[in-house]
C-alpha positions as a Markdown table, in Angstrom:
| # | Residue | x | y | z |
|---|---|---|---|---|
| 1 | Met | 10.4 | 78.7 | -21.4 |
| 2 | Lys | 11.5 | 80.1 | -24.7 |
| 3 | Arg | 9.6 | 79.0 | -27.9 |
| 4 | Ile | 11.1 | 78.2 | -31.2 |
| 5 | Leu | 9.1 | 78.0 | -34.4 |
| 6 | Ile | 10.6 | 75.3 | -36.9 |
| 7 | Ile | 9.6 | 76.0 | -40.6 |
| 8 | Glu | 10.9 | 72.9 | -42.2 |
| 9 | Asp | 9.2 | 70.5 | -44.9 |
| 10 | Thr | 11.4 | 67.4 | -44.3 |
| 11 | Glu | 10.2 | 65.3 | -41.3 |
| 12 | Asp | 13.7 | 63.8 | -40.7 |
| 13 | Asn | 15.1 | 67.3 | -40.2 |
| 14 | Arg | 12.2 | 68.4 | -38.0 |
| 15 | Gln | 12.7 | 65.2 | -36.0 |
| 16 | Ile | 16.7 | 66.0 | -35.5 |
| 17 | Met | 15.8 | 69.6 | -34.4 |
| 18 | Arg | 12.8 | 68.4 | -32.3 |
| 19 | Asp | 15.0 | 65.8 | -30.3 |
| 20 | Leu | 17.8 | 68.4 | -30.0 |
| 21 | Leu | 15.9 | 71.5 | -28.8 |
| 22 | Thr | 13.2 | 69.9 | -26.7 |
| 23 | His | 16.0 | 68.0 | -24.9 |
| 24 | Ala | 17.6 | 71.5 | -24.4 |
| 25 | Gly | 14.4 | 72.7 | -22.7 |
| 26 | Tyr | 12.7 | 74.7 | -25.5 |
| 27 | Asp | 8.9 | 74.8 | -26.5 |
| 28 | Leu | 8.5 | 74.0 | -30.1 |
| 29 | Leu | 6.1 | 74.9 | -32.7 |
| 30 | Glu | 6.3 | 73.3 | -36.3 |
| 31 | Ala | 5.2 | 74.3 | -39.8 |
| 32 | Val | 5.7 | 72.3 | -43.0 |
| 33 | Asp | 5.5 | 75.2 | -45.4 |
| 34 | Gly | 6.1 | 78.9 | -45.7 |
| 35 | Ala | 2.5 | 80.0 | -45.5 |
| 36 | Asp | 1.8 | 78.2 | -42.5 |
| 37 | Gly | 5.0 | 79.3 | -40.9 |
| 38 | Val | 4.2 | 82.9 | -41.4 |
| 39 | Ala | 0.6 | 82.2 | -39.9 |
| 40 | Gln | 2.2 | 80.5 | -36.9 |
| 41 | Ala | 4.6 | 83.2 | -36.3 |
| 42 | Lys | 1.7 | 85.8 | -36.2 |
| 43 | Arg | -0.4 | 83.5 | -34.0 |
| 44 | His | 2.3 | 82.7 | -31.4 |
| 45 | Arg | 4.9 | 85.0 | -31.7 |
| 46 | Pro | 7.9 | 82.7 | -31.0 |
| 47 | Asp | 11.2 | 83.8 | -29.5 |
| 48 | Leu | 13.2 | 82.4 | -32.4 |
| 49 | Ile | 12.4 | 81.0 | -35.9 |
| 50 | Leu | 14.4 | 78.2 | -37.7 |
| 51 | Met | 13.7 | 78.9 | -41.5 |
| 52 | Asp | 14.4 | 76.2 | -44.1 |
| 53 | Ile | 14.6 | 78.0 | -47.5 |
| 54 | Gln | 13.3 | 75.3 | -50.0 |
| 55 | Leu | 9.7 | 75.2 | -48.9 |
| 56 | Pro | 6.4 | 74.4 | -50.5 |
| 57 | Val | 3.7 | 77.2 | -50.9 |
| 58 | Leu | 6.1 | 80.2 | -49.9 |
| 59 | Asp | 9.9 | 79.8 | -50.0 |
| 60 | Gly | 12.0 | 80.6 | -47.0 |
| 61 | Tyr | 13.0 | 84.0 | -48.6 |
| 62 | Glu | 9.4 | 85.1 | -49.1 |
| 63 | Ala | 8.2 | 83.8 | -45.6 |
| 64 | Thr | 11.1 | 85.7 | -43.9 |
| 65 | Arg | 10.3 | 88.9 | -45.9 |
| 66 | Arg | 6.7 | 88.9 | -44.8 |
| 67 | Ile | 7.6 | 88.1 | -41.1 |
| 68 | Lys | 10.1 | 90.8 | -41.0 |
| 69 | Ala | 7.7 | 93.3 | -42.7 |
| 70 | Asp | 5.3 | 93.0 | -40.0 |
| 71 | Pro | 6.2 | 95.4 | -37.1 |
| 72 | Asp | 5.0 | 93.1 | -34.5 |
| 73 | Leu | 7.2 | 90.2 | -35.7 |
| 74 | Ala | 10.2 | 92.0 | -37.2 |
| 75 | Ser | 12.3 | 91.7 | -33.9 |
| 76 | Ile | 12.1 | 87.9 | -33.9 |
| 77 | Pro | 15.4 | 86.4 | -34.8 |
| 78 | Ile | 15.4 | 84.1 | -38.0 |
| 79 | Ile | 18.2 | 81.6 | -38.5 |
| 80 | Ala | 18.0 | 80.0 | -42.0 |
| 81 | Val | 18.9 | 76.5 | -41.9 |
| 82 | Thr | 19.2 | 75.3 | -45.4 |
| 83 | Ser | 20.9 | 73.1 | -48.0 |
| 84 | Tyr | 21.5 | 76.2 | -50.0 |
| 85 | Ala | 25.3 | 76.3 | -49.2 |
| 86 | Leu | 26.9 | 77.7 | -52.2 |
| 87 | Ser | 29.0 | 81.0 | -52.4 |
| 88 | Gly | 26.4 | 83.8 | -52.1 |
| 89 | Asp | 23.6 | 81.8 | -50.5 |
| 90 | Glu | 24.3 | 83.0 | -47.1 |
| 91 | Thr | 24.2 | 86.8 | -48.5 |
| 92 | Lys | 20.8 | 86.0 | -50.3 |
| 93 | Thr | 19.3 | 84.8 | -46.8 |
| 94 | Arg | 20.6 | 87.8 | -45.0 |
| 95 | Ala | 19.2 | 90.1 | -47.9 |
| 96 | Ala | 15.8 | 88.5 | -47.2 |
| 97 | Gly | 16.0 | 89.4 | -43.6 |
| 98 | Cys | 17.6 | 86.2 | -42.0 |
| 99 | Asp | 19.7 | 87.1 | -38.8 |
| 100 | Gly | 21.8 | 83.8 | -38.8 |
| 101 | Tyr | 22.6 | 81.0 | -41.4 |
| 102 | Ile | 23.3 | 77.4 | -40.9 |
| 103 | Ala | 24.0 | 75.0 | -43.8 |
| 104 | Lys | 22.6 | 71.6 | -43.9 |
| 105 | Pro | 23.7 | 68.9 | -43.1 |
| 106 | Phe | 24.5 | 70.8 | -39.6 |
| 107 | Ser | 26.1 | 69.4 | -36.4 |
| 108 | Pro | 23.4 | 69.2 | -33.5 |
| 109 | Arg | 26.2 | 71.2 | -31.6 |
| 110 | Gln | 26.5 | 73.9 | -34.1 |
| 111 | Leu | 22.7 | 74.6 | -34.3 |
| 112 | Leu | 22.1 | 74.3 | -30.4 |
| 113 | Ala | 25.1 | 76.9 | -30.2 |
| 114 | Ala | 23.3 | 79.3 | -32.8 |
| 115 | Val | 20.2 | 79.0 | -31.0 |
| 116 | Asn | 21.5 | 79.6 | -27.5 |
| 117 | Gly | 23.4 | 82.5 | -28.9 |
| 118 | Phe | 20.3 | 84.3 | -30.1 |
| 119 | Leu | 18.1 | 83.4 | -27.0 |
| 120 | Ala | 20.8 | 84.1 | -24.3 |
């Protein structure tokens, strides 16, 4: 079973992702701040990370950079799931190391398609 780490500080957003992804058969881990997200990535080595950008402690950009800088974790795909949806924001997430980008509010179908695409 594929394991996904959700790094998201808003409970409502985690709940939507939790319902969608557990129903699709994925095993989930959750972190509510960037520092805990990095620690859980190191501890559990998930198959995919869904990364909010606006996070407490460490923002999603810095958390992504730290994960991608670790040779043991660098190959884990990271999808930014963020309310930052202005021109240039997707470029910033990719520059930090994110492999995918989904703007909030997202459609569950869009999120699931992106996750399945990376984990196929």
